[in-house]
N, C-alpha and C positions, 0 to 999 in steps of 0.2 A: 792380173792386178785384179782387186775387189769390185766389184760392182755393185753391192750397197751392203744393207746387214741385217746382222743375224738378232738372234734373240738377249735382248738383255737380262743380265745375273743379279739380283738381290737379295743378301742374305746378311742380318746381324750379326752382331756379335761384337766382340769387346769390353768392355767396362768403360770409357772415353771417348767413345768413337760412337757413332748408331748405325754408320748406315756403307757397305762394301756393294759398289756399283761397278760392274765390268760386260764391256759392251764385246759380242764378236764379230766380226765381218762375214757375208757368207763362205769362206773359207774354211768357216771354226777358230781363224786364227784372234789375237787378242787383239784388240787396237788401243793405239798410245794416244795416254791425257796427256793435255796442253791448256793451259790456261788463254783462253780465247778472249776472254774479256775481263775487266775487276771493276768493279763499283765499287764507293764507299764502305756498303756492308755487304757485297755480295762478288761470288765469282759466273763466270761463262767458264766450265769446266767439256769443253769439245763442244758440242751442242747440248748442254745440262745446264741450265741457271739453279742455283746454290748459293742461298742468305743468309750462309755463317762459314765460320771459319772450318779449311777442310785441311785432311791431311793425304796428300797426292805420292802416288808412286805409279809405276811406268805405264801400266796397267789395271790399275783402278782409282778409287779414291775411297775419305768416309769424310764422314763430318763427321767435324768435332766440335767439342763443346766449350774448348778456350775462349775468350770474347775477347780478356785485354794481357798486355806483355806478363804483367805477375800469374798469369793461369798458365805461363810456359814451365814446365817443370818436367825431369826425369820422366816421374810417372804420367804425364798428358801425352809420352813421347813413347810409350810404353813399345808402339808398336811398331817398330824401328830397330828394335831392339831382339825382336823376337822371328824378324825373316833372315827364310834362308833361298840364296844364297845372299849375303850379306848386305847395304848398300853402300855406294862409297863413299856417300856423299850425304849430308840432309840439308836441307836446306830450311832456315828456318825465316819467315816475313814477319818483323818483329808488329806491322800495322801501317801508317804512314809514316812515319818517321819510328828510326830505329833511336829507345830513349836512353841506348847506353850497350858497355860494353855486354858480349851474352854471359848470361851463367859458367860460372865456373866448374859448377856441377856440372849441369850437362852437358858441358868440352871434355869433362872427363870422363865421366861415362863412357861417352860413343867412343872415344879416341879409344879406350881398354876395348873398345871392340870392333878395333877396324876401323872406324865410321869418322870424314872427315864432317863438322858442322859449322859453317857458315852463320852469320846472322848481319842479316842487312832490315830494308824496309821489305815489303808485300812485292810494290808492283818488280825491286832489282831481284827479288828469289825466284819471281814464278817468272821471269823474264827465263833465267840462269837456265834455273828444272827445264824450262820448253824449250830449251838451245841443246843439255846435255844428254835429254831424252830422245832429238830426235837423233842426238849421233850417235844413236844405242847404249848409252852409259846407264846402266844403274842407279839411279841417284832416287833421295825424296824428300818431300819438303811437304815441311809443318806451317801453313799459312793462316796468319791473323789475318781476318778485312780489315779494310784500311782504317772505318770508324767500326766500336762495338756496337751491334746489331740489338737491336730494342728485346726486350725479354720475352714482350709476347709475338718476335719473331723463331724463339726456340721452341717456344709454347705452345707454335701452328705449326712448325716444322713435327715438334712430336706428337702430336697430334694426327696430323699428314701419317708418318709410321706406321703408328698403329693402325691405320684405316686400312693398310694393303698390305 
């Protein structure tokens, strides 16, 4: 049983995402990501405060530049198309309320890749992601904040990223 955490690995990649973060425990195994908290314009991913939308995988997460439901496109979700092994389900959290049916283009694109897409409000998407990751399932989530973060938060996050 792990008794502590090892190094945090941070690398930049992907056009629409800014940061990937993977944490290892002392045994060198990756810790599963869980949404531990949800605010109006922020998340707590394990013990990391994130002040914007996120893309989640069982063992890592990315900052996501999508701010509102209209920003959720096949292109903004490209990360999930490139993964191997393929995730089983992609949960898309649409903010405080789901504004309507999910995009047929997104559903069709991921169905062709063998991935089921589920649209819901962000709290339910995060909760379902947590349960399935806890069961050891290979799933992903794209979570918009409940309320769009201000442009200042995105600028501040970009400045912090450039300093590190």
